[in-house]
C-alpha positions as CSV (number, residue, x, y, z in Angstrom):
1,M,0.4,0.2,-0.3
2,N,1.0,3.7,-0.7
3,Q,2.3,4.9,2.3
4,A,1.5,8.5,1.3
5,K,-2.3,7.3,1.1
6,E,-2.3,5.6,3.8
7,M,-0.6,8.7,6.2
8,A,-3.7,10.6,4.2
9,R,-6.4,8.6,4.9
10,T,-5.3,8.2,9.1
11,A,-5.0,12.3,9.1
12,Y,-8.5,12.7,7.8
13,D,-10.1,10.2,10.0
14,A,-8.0,11.8,13.0
15,L,-9.4,15.0,11.7
16,E,-12.9,13.6,11.0
17,E,-13.0,12.2,14.8
18,K,-12.6,16.0,16.4
19,K,-15.3,16.8,13.7
20,G,-12.9,19.1,11.7
21,I,-14.9,20.9,9.2
22,D,-14.9,21.1,5.6
23,I,-11.6,18.8,5.4
24,K,-10.5,18.7,1.8
25,I,-7.6,16.4,0.2
26,I,-5.4,18.1,-2.2
27,D,-3.5,15.5,-4.6
28,I,-0.8,17.8,-5.5
29,S,1.9,15.1,-6.2
30,Q,1.6,16.0,-10.3
31,V,2.4,19.8,-9.4
32,S,4.8,20.0,-7.1
33,V,7.8,18.2,-5.1
34,I,6.9,19.2,-1.5
35,A,4.6,16.4,-1.2
36,D,2.1,14.3,-2.9
37,Y,-1.4,15.8,-0.6
38,F,-2.2,18.4,1.4
39,I,-5.0,17.8,4.1
40,I,-6.8,21.1,5.0
41,A,-9.8,21.4,7.9
42,T,-11.1,24.2,9.9
43,G,-11.5,24.1,13.6
44,N,-14.2,26.3,15.5
45,N,-12.0,28.0,17.1
46,S,-8.8,28.0,18.9
47,N,-9.6,25.0,21.5
48,Q,-10.7,22.9,18.5
49,V,-8.0,23.6,16.5
50,S,-5.5,22.4,19.0
51,A,-7.4,19.3,19.6
52,L,-7.4,18.6,16.1
53,V,-3.7,19.1,15.9
54,D,-3.4,16.5,18.9
55,N,-5.2,13.7,17.1
56,V,-3.9,14.0,14.1
57,E,0.0,13.9,15.9
58,E,-1.7,11.1,18.3
59,Q,-2.8,8.8,15.4
60,M,-0.1,9.6,13.2
61,H,2.4,8.7,15.9
62,K,0.6,5.1,16.3
63,K,1.2,4.0,13.5
64,N,5.0,5.4,13.1
65,F,4.5,7.8,10.7
66,S,7.4,10.8,12.0
67,M,6.8,14.5,11.5
68,K,9.6,16.4,10.0
69,Q,8.2,20.0,10.9
70,R,5.6,22.2,13.3
71,E,4.6,25.1,12.2
72,G,2.2,27.4,15.0
73,G,0.7,25.8,18.0
74,G,-0.6,27.4,21.0
75,H,-3.5,29.4,19.7
76,S,-2.5,29.8,16.4
77,P,-5.3,30.4,13.9
78,W,-2.8,28.0,12.0
79,V,-1.0,25.0,12.3
80,L,0.7,23.3,9.7
81,L,2.0,19.3,10.2
82,D,4.6,18.3,7.5
83,Y,5.0,14.6,7.6
84,T,6.9,14.9,4.0
85,D,4.8,12.5,2.0
86,I,1.7,15.3,3.6
87,I,1.4,18.0,4.6
88,V,-1.9,18.7,7.1
89,H,-3.3,22.5,7.3
90,I,-5.6,23.5,10.1
91,F,-7.4,26.8,10.6
92,E,-9.8,28.9,12.3
93,K,-12.2,29.7,9.8
94,E,-11.1,33.6,9.2
95,S,-7.6,32.1,8.4
96,R,-8.8,29.4,6.0
97,S,-10.9,32.0,4.0
98,F,-7.8,34.5,3.8
99,Y,-4.6,32.4,3.0
100,N,-7.0,30.3,0.6
101,L,-4.9,27.6,0.1
102,E,-7.4,25.7,-2.5
103,H,-7.2,28.5,-4.6
104,L,-3.7,29.0,-4.3
105,W,-3.4,25.1,-5.3
106,H,-5.6,24.8,-7.8
107,D,-3.6,22.9,-9.7
108,G,-3.9,20.0,-7.9
109,T,-6.7,17.5,-7.7
110,E,-9.3,17.2,-5.0
111,I,-10.0,13.7,-3.8
112,T,-12.4,11.8,-1.6
113,R,-11.3,9.8,1.2
114,Q,-12.4,7.0,-0.1
115,S,-10.5,7.2,-3.2
116,L,-7.4,7.1,-1.4
């Protein structure tokens, strides 16, 4: 099984479990070398963003996927978790609208959880 797909499934499920909002998977493998997938989700407030981040880190750790880098934390409106093959972006609502990653990465292909 493709490791990037397994990582994306794990991250998506962790976000869904903590009620992440508008979770998107963007396949960027054909347009960038930085990762295969972006996983983007929104939390209602900083506490939910923290819960989403914690659950992704915990579930990824359980499957022995190691994080290369983390940006943001505490009460950050945007936290980035870089697992090399996938990059998870967790936003508060206003920040997600402002940065609009889906538009910036429109050359990528949005896919469903089921297609992983």
